[in-house]
C-alpha positions as CSV (number, residue, x, y, z in Angstrom):
1,M,84.2,-48.3,25.0
2,N,86.4,-49.6,27.9
3,K,84.9,-47.9,31.0
4,A,81.3,-47.4,32.1
5,I,79.4,-46.6,35.2
6,I,75.8,-45.7,36.4
7,G,75.3,-42.6,38.4
8,K,72.8,-40.0,39.8
9,K,73.0,-36.4,39.0
10,L,73.3,-34.3,42.2
11,G,73.4,-30.8,40.7
12,M,75.9,-28.2,39.6
13,T,78.6,-26.2,41.3
14,Q,81.9,-24.6,40.4
15,I,85.5,-25.2,41.3
16,F,88.7,-23.3,40.7
17,S,91.7,-24.5,38.6
18,E,95.3,-24.0,39.7
19,D,95.5,-20.8,37.6
20,G,92.4,-19.3,39.2
21,K,89.9,-20.0,36.4
22,V,86.3,-20.9,37.3
23,I,85.2,-24.3,36.0
24,P,81.4,-25.1,36.1
25,V,80.9,-28.7,37.0
26,T,78.1,-31.2,37.4
27,V,78.3,-33.5,40.4
28,V,77.5,-37.1,39.7
29,E,77.3,-39.8,42.4
30,A,78.6,-42.7,40.4
31,G,78.6,-46.2,41.7
32,P,79.4,-48.5,43.3
33,C,78.0,-50.7,40.6
34,P,78.2,-54.5,41.1
35,V,78.4,-56.7,38.0
36,V,75.1,-58.7,38.0
37,Q,75.5,-60.7,34.7
38,I,78.1,-61.2,32.0
39,K,76.5,-61.8,28.6
40,T,78.6,-63.8,26.1
41,K,78.3,-64.3,22.3
42,D,77.9,-68.1,22.6
43,R,74.9,-67.9,25.0
44,D,73.3,-64.5,24.3
45,G,74.5,-63.6,20.8
46,Y,76.5,-60.6,22.0
47,E,78.9,-59.5,24.7
48,A,77.9,-57.1,27.4
49,L,78.0,-56.4,31.1
50,K,74.9,-56.0,33.1
51,V,75.5,-53.8,36.2
52,G,73.3,-52.4,38.9
53,F,73.1,-49.2,40.9
54,G,71.3,-48.1,44.0
55,K,70.5,-50.6,46.8
56,V,66.8,-51.5,47.2
57,E,64.9,-53.7,49.6
58,E,64.1,-57.2,48.3
59,K,60.4,-56.7,49.0
60,D,60.3,-54.0,46.4
61,L,61.3,-56.4,43.6
62,N,59.2,-58.9,41.7
63,K,60.1,-62.6,41.9
64,P,62.2,-62.9,38.7
65,E,64.3,-59.8,39.7
66,A,64.8,-61.1,43.3
67,G,65.7,-64.5,41.9
68,L,68.4,-63.0,39.7
69,F,70.1,-61.2,42.5
70,K,69.8,-64.3,44.8
71,K,71.3,-66.6,42.2
72,V,74.4,-64.4,41.6
73,G,74.8,-63.5,45.3
74,V,74.5,-59.7,44.8
75,E,72.5,-57.3,46.9
76,P,69.3,-56.1,45.1
77,Q,69.8,-53.1,42.9
78,K,67.3,-50.5,41.9
79,V,68.7,-49.7,38.4
80,L,70.1,-52.3,35.9
81,K,71.8,-51.3,32.7
82,E,73.9,-53.1,30.0
83,F,77.2,-51.9,28.6
84,R,78.9,-53.3,25.5
85,L,82.5,-52.9,26.5
86,D,85.4,-53.8,24.1
87,D,86.9,-56.2,26.6
88,I,84.7,-57.9,29.2
89,G,87.2,-60.7,30.0
90,G,88.6,-58.9,33.0
91,Y,85.2,-58.7,34.8
92,T,83.5,-61.3,37.0
93,V,80.0,-61.5,38.4
94,G,79.9,-59.7,41.8
95,Q,82.8,-57.4,41.0
96,V,82.1,-53.8,41.9
97,I,82.8,-51.0,39.5
98,T,83.7,-47.7,41.2
99,V,84.7,-44.2,40.2
100,E,88.3,-45.1,40.6
101,S,88.1,-46.6,37.1
102,F,88.0,-42.9,35.8
103,A,90.7,-40.3,36.2
104,A,90.8,-36.5,35.9
105,G,91.2,-35.5,32.3
106,D,89.2,-38.4,30.9
107,K,86.8,-37.6,28.0
108,V,83.4,-39.1,28.6
109,D,79.9,-39.3,27.1
110,V,77.0,-38.8,29.5
111,V,73.5,-40.2,28.7
112,G,70.4,-39.0,30.6
113,H,66.7,-38.2,30.2
114,T,65.9,-34.5,29.9
115,K,63.2,-32.8,32.1
116,G,59.7,-33.3,30.8
117,H,57.7,-30.2,30.0
118,G,54.5,-31.9,28.8
119,F,52.5,-30.4,25.9
120,S,54.1,-27.1,25.1
121,G,53.5,-24.3,22.6
122,V,55.9,-23.2,19.8
123,I,57.3,-20.3,21.9
124,K,58.5,-22.6,24.7
125,R,59.2,-25.6,22.5
126,W,61.0,-24.0,19.6
127,N,61.9,-20.5,20.9
128,Q,59.7,-18.8,18.3
129,H,58.6,-15.1,18.5
130,R,55.1,-14.2,19.5
131,L,52.9,-12.5,17.0
132,K,52.3,-8.7,17.0
133,M,50.3,-7.3,19.8
134,T,48.6,-4.7,17.5
135,H,47.0,-4.3,14.1
136,G,44.2,-6.8,14.6
137,V,46.4,-9.9,15.2
138,G,44.5,-11.0,18.4
139,P,43.0,-12.5,20.3
140,V,45.8,-15.2,20.3
141,H,49.4,-14.0,20.1
142,R,51.3,-17.1,21.0
143,E,50.0,-19.4,18.2
144,V,52.0,-21.0,15.4
145,G,51.2,-18.3,12.8
146,S,51.2,-19.0,9.1
147,M,51.0,-22.6,7.9
148,G,51.9,-21.8,4.3
149,A,49.9,-21.1,1.1
150,N,46.4,-22.6,0.9
151,S,46.3,-23.1,-2.9
152,S,49.7,-24.9,-3.3
153,P,50.8,-27.2,-1.7
154,S,47.5,-27.2,0.2
155,R,49.1,-29.0,3.1
156,V,51.5,-28.5,6.0
157,F,55.1,-29.5,5.2
158,K,56.6,-32.3,7.3
159,N,58.9,-31.2,10.2
160,K,57.2,-27.8,10.6
161,H,57.7,-26.6,14.2
162,M,54.4,-27.2,15.9
163,P,53.1,-27.5,19.5
164,G,53.6,-30.9,21.1
165,Q,55.4,-33.0,23.7
166,Y,58.6,-31.3,24.9
167,G,61.3,-32.9,26.9
168,N,61.5,-36.4,28.6
169,E,63.8,-37.8,25.9
170,R,67.0,-39.7,25.9
171,V,69.9,-37.3,25.3
172,T,73.7,-37.9,25.0
173,I,76.3,-35.2,25.6
174,Q,79.6,-36.2,24.1
175,N,83.2,-35.3,24.8
176,L,82.8,-33.9,28.4
177,E,85.8,-33.8,30.6
178,V,86.2,-35.4,34.0
179,V,87.7,-32.6,36.2
180,K,88.0,-34.5,39.5
181,V,87.4,-37.9,40.9
182,D,86.4,-38.2,44.6
183,A,86.7,-41.9,45.5
184,A,85.9,-41.4,49.1
185,R,82.4,-40.0,48.3
186,N,81.9,-41.9,45.0
187,V,81.6,-38.7,43.1
188,L,82.6,-37.5,39.7
189,L,82.9,-33.8,38.8
190,I,82.2,-33.4,35.1
191,K,82.9,-30.1,33.3
192,G,79.7,-28.5,31.9
193,A,76.0,-29.5,32.0
194,I,74.5,-32.9,31.6
195,P,70.8,-33.9,30.8
196,G,68.2,-34.5,33.4
197,P,66.9,-33.1,36.7
198,K,68.6,-33.4,40.0
199,G,68.3,-37.0,41.1
200,G,68.1,-38.3,37.6
201,I,69.9,-41.5,36.6
202,V,72.7,-41.1,34.1
203,T,75.4,-43.3,32.5
204,V,79.0,-42.2,32.1
205,T,81.1,-44.0,29.5
206,D,84.3,-43.5,27.5
207,T,83.7,-41.1,24.6
208,V,83.2,-42.7,21.2
209,K,84.8,-39.8,19.4
Protein backbone atom coordinates (compact mmCIF):
# COMPACT_ATOMS: atom_id res chain seq x y z
CA MET A 1 0.00 0.00 0.00
CA ASN A 2 1.49 3.32 -1.10
CA LYS A 3 -1.48 5.71 -1.12
CA ALA A 4 -4.35 6.17 1.32
CA ILE A 5 -6.93 8.81 2.18
CA ILE A 6 -10.06 9.22 4.33
CA GLY A 7 -13.27 10.41 2.74
CA LYS A 8 -17.03 10.83 3.02
CA LYS A 9 -19.50 9.15 0.69
CA LEU A 10 -21.71 11.79 -0.96
CA GLY A 11 -23.84 9.54 -3.16
CA MET A 12 -23.96 8.08 -6.66
CA THR A 13 -24.30 9.59 -10.11
CA GLN A 14 -23.24 8.77 -13.65
CA ILE A 15 -20.82 10.23 -16.17
CA PHE A 16 -20.20 9.56 -19.84
CA SER A 17 -16.95 8.28 -21.30
CA GLU A 18 -15.44 9.67 -24.49
CA ASP A 19 -17.06 6.90 -26.53
CA GLY A 20 -20.50 7.67 -25.08
CA LYS A 21 -20.76 4.84 -22.53
CA VAL A 22 -22.52 5.50 -19.24
CA ILE A 23 -20.31 4.90 -16.18
CA PRO A 24 -22.02 4.65 -12.76
CA VAL A 25 -19.81 6.34 -10.16
CA THR A 26 -19.79 6.99 -6.42
CA VAL A 27 -18.79 10.51 -5.39
CA VAL A 28 -16.39 10.59 -2.44
CA GLU A 29 -15.26 13.80 -0.75
CA ALA A 30 -11.70 12.75 0.08
CA GLY A 31 -9.41 14.84 2.24
CA PRO A 32 -7.67 17.07 2.86
CA CYS A 33 -6.16 14.79 5.50
CA PRO A 34 -3.34 16.20 7.67
CA VAL A 35 -0.75 13.76 9.06
CA VAL A 36 -1.20 13.83 12.85
CA GLN A 37 1.38 11.24 13.91
CA ILE A 38 4.08 9.02 12.38
CA LYS A 39 4.51 5.71 14.19
CA THR A 40 7.93 4.05 13.94
CA LYS A 41 9.15 0.56 14.61
CA ASP A 42 11.60 1.69 17.30
CA ARG A 43 9.05 3.59 19.37
CA ASP A 44 5.72 1.87 18.58
CA GLY A 45 6.68 -1.56 17.27
CA TYR A 46 5.30 -0.94 13.78
CA GLU A 47 5.29 1.73 11.09
CA ALA A 48 2.11 3.63 10.28
CA LEU A 49 0.67 7.04 9.47
CA LYS A 50 -2.11 8.47 11.62
CA VAL A 51 -4.13 10.95 9.59
CA GLY A 52 -7.22 13.02 10.32
CA PHE A 53 -10.29 14.09 8.38
CA GLY A 54 -13.04 16.62 8.95
CA LYS A 55 -12.44 19.74 11.02
CA VAL A 56 -14.08 19.93 14.42
CA GLU A 57 -14.22 22.49 17.23
CA GLU A 58 -11.72 21.98 20.04
CA LYS A 59 -14.55 22.14 22.59
CA ASP A 60 -15.97 18.91 21.10
CA LEU A 61 -12.80 16.96 21.97
CA ASN A 62 -11.68 15.51 25.27
CA LYS A 63 -8.42 16.69 26.85
CA PRO A 64 -6.12 13.92 25.53
CA GLU A 65 -7.41 14.41 21.96
CA ALA A 66 -7.12 18.19 22.15
CA GLY A 67 -3.62 17.86 23.61
CA LEU A 68 -2.49 15.64 20.72
CA PHE A 69 -3.53 18.19 18.09
CA LYS A 70 -2.07 21.09 20.07
CA LYS A 71 1.25 19.26 20.48
CA VAL A 72 1.72 18.66 16.74
CA GLY A 73 0.22 21.98 15.65
CA VAL A 74 -2.61 20.52 13.57
CA GLU A 75 -6.21 21.72 13.52
CA PRO A 76 -8.55 19.37 15.45
CA GLN A 77 -9.94 16.58 13.25
CA LYS A 78 -13.16 14.61 13.71
CA VAL A 79 -11.92 11.25 12.34
CA LEU A 80 -8.52 9.63 12.96
CA LYS A 81 -7.30 6.51 11.15
CA GLU A 82 -3.99 4.68 10.78
CA PHE A 83 -2.54 3.43 7.49
CA ARG A 84 0.39 1.02 7.25
CA LEU A 85 2.06 2.28 4.09
CA ASP A 86 5.05 0.59 2.47
CA ASP A 87 7.14 3.75 2.72
CA ILE A 88 6.38 6.45 5.28
CA GLY A 89 9.77 8.12 4.97
CA GLY A 90 8.45 10.81 2.65
CA TYR A 91 5.82 12.03 5.11
CA THR A 92 6.11 14.60 7.90
CA VAL A 93 3.77 15.56 10.72
CA GLY A 94 1.46 18.34 9.53
CA GLN A 95 1.75 17.38 5.87
CA VAL A 96 -1.64 17.35 4.11
CA ILE A 97 -2.69 14.39 1.94
CA THR A 98 -5.06 15.39 -0.88
CA VAL A 99 -6.89 13.68 -3.73
CA GLU A 100 -4.05 14.71 -6.03
CA SER A 101 -2.14 11.64 -4.80
CA PHE A 102 -4.61 9.59 -6.87
CA ALA A 103 -5.07 9.62 -10.64
CA ALA A 104 -7.71 8.46 -13.09
CA GLY A 105 -7.27 4.77 -13.83
CA ASP A 106 -5.90 3.86 -10.37
CA LYS A 107 -7.20 0.64 -8.83
CA VAL A 108 -8.31 1.11 -5.23
CA ASP A 109 -9.88 -0.73 -2.28
CA VAL A 110 -12.67 1.09 -0.43
CA VAL A 111 -13.57 0.24 3.17
CA GLY A 112 -16.81 1.38 4.79
CA HIS A 113 -19.58 0.33 7.19
CA THR A 114 -22.77 -0.96 5.60
CA LYS A 115 -26.22 0.37 6.49
CA GLY A 116 -27.62 -1.16 9.66
CA HIS A 117 -31.01 -2.92 9.37
CA GLY A 118 -31.35 -4.10 12.97
CA PHE A 119 -32.85 -7.48 13.81
CA SER A 120 -34.14 -8.88 10.50
CA GLY A 121 -35.91 -12.03 9.39
CA VAL A 122 -34.56 -14.63 6.99
CA ILE A 123 -36.38 -13.18 3.96
CA LYS A 124 -34.74 -9.78 4.29
CA ARG A 125 -31.43 -11.02 5.71
CA TRP A 126 -30.81 -14.06 3.49
CA ASN A 127 -33.20 -13.51 0.55
CA GLN A 128 -35.16 -16.69 1.34
CA HIS A 129 -38.61 -17.48 -0.08
CA ARG A 130 -41.73 -17.20 2.05
CA LEU A 131 -43.71 -20.34 2.87
CA LYS A 132 -46.85 -21.36 1.00
CA MET A 133 -49.91 -19.21 1.57
CA THR A 134 -52.25 -22.24 1.44
CA HIS A 135 -52.61 -25.87 2.61
CA GLY A 136 -52.53 -25.11 6.32
CA VAL A 137 -49.11 -23.49 6.45
CA GLY A 138 -50.17 -20.41 8.46
CA PRO A 139 -50.50 -18.39 10.49
CA VAL A 140 -46.83 -17.40 9.96
CA HIS A 141 -45.53 -17.38 6.38
CA ARG A 142 -42.19 -15.57 6.76
CA GLU A 143 -40.55 -17.83 9.33
CA VAL A 144 -37.39 -19.91 8.86
CA GLY A 145 -39.15 -23.17 8.01
CA SER A 146 -37.72 -26.61 8.63
CA MET A 147 -34.79 -26.83 11.04
CA GLY A 148 -33.92 -30.43 10.06
CA ALA A 149 -34.78 -33.90 11.38
CA ASN A 150 -35.70 -34.15 15.07
CA SER A 151 -34.34 -37.69 15.61
CA SER A 152 -30.90 -37.26 14.11
CA PRO A 153 -28.93 -35.06 14.54
CA SER A 154 -31.44 -33.61 17.06
CA ARG A 155 -29.85 -30.19 16.79
CA VAL A 156 -29.58 -27.25 14.41
CA PHE A 157 -26.44 -27.26 12.29
CA LYS A 158 -23.99 -24.40 12.66
CA ASN A 159 -24.16 -21.58 10.07
CA LYS A 160 -27.84 -22.21 9.28
CA HIS A 161 -29.44 -19.05 7.97
CA MET A 162 -31.45 -17.61 10.86
CA PRO A 163 -32.97 -14.25 11.83
CA GLY A 164 -30.58 -11.82 13.49
CA GLN A 165 -28.58 -8.61 13.25
CA TYR A 166 -28.24 -7.49 9.62
CA GLY A 167 -25.87 -4.80 8.34
CA ASN A 168 -23.65 -2.34 10.21
CA GLU A 169 -20.49 -4.32 9.49
CA ARG A 170 -17.10 -3.39 8.07
CA VAL A 171 -16.96 -4.24 4.36
CA THR A 172 -14.13 -3.90 1.83
CA ILE A 173 -14.79 -3.62 -1.91
CA GLN A 174 -11.63 -4.43 -3.87
CA ASN A 175 -10.31 -3.45 -7.28
CA LEU A 176 -12.51 -0.44 -7.96
CA GLU A 177 -11.36 2.07 -10.55
CA VAL A 178 -10.88 5.79 -10.04
CA VAL A 179 -12.64 7.37 -13.01
CA LYS A 180 -11.95 11.04 -12.28
CA VAL A 181 -10.11 13.20 -9.74
CA ASP A 182 -11.48 16.70 -9.05
CA ALA A 183 -8.74 18.42 -7.05
CA ALA A 184 -10.63 21.74 -6.90
CA ARG A 185 -13.52 20.14 -5.00
CA ASN A 186 -11.51 17.42 -3.17
CA VAL A 187 -13.63 14.77 -4.90
CA LEU A 188 -12.93 11.27 -6.21
CA LEU A 189 -15.29 9.61 -8.69
CA ILE A 190 -15.02 5.85 -8.20
CA LYS A 191 -16.63 3.40 -10.61
CA GLY A 192 -19.38 1.28 -9.04
CA ALA A 193 -20.93 1.17 -5.59
CA ILE A 194 -19.18 1.35 -2.22
CA PRO A 195 -20.44 0.37 1.25
CA GLY A 196 -22.30 2.67 3.60
CA PRO A 197 -24.98 5.36 3.63
CA LYS A 198 -24.65 8.89 2.28
CA GLY A 199 -22.38 10.79 4.63
CA GLY A 200 -20.65 7.61 5.80
CA ILE A 201 -16.89 7.65 6.41
CA VAL A 202 -14.81 5.50 4.05
CA THR A 203 -11.11 4.89 3.44
CA VAL A 204 -9.63 4.69 -0.04
CA THR A 205 -6.30 2.86 -0.46
CA ASP A 206 -4.21 1.24 -3.15
CA THR A 207 -5.59 -2.17 -4.05
CA VAL A 208 -3.81 -5.13 -2.48
CA LYS A 209 -4.44 -7.41 -5.46
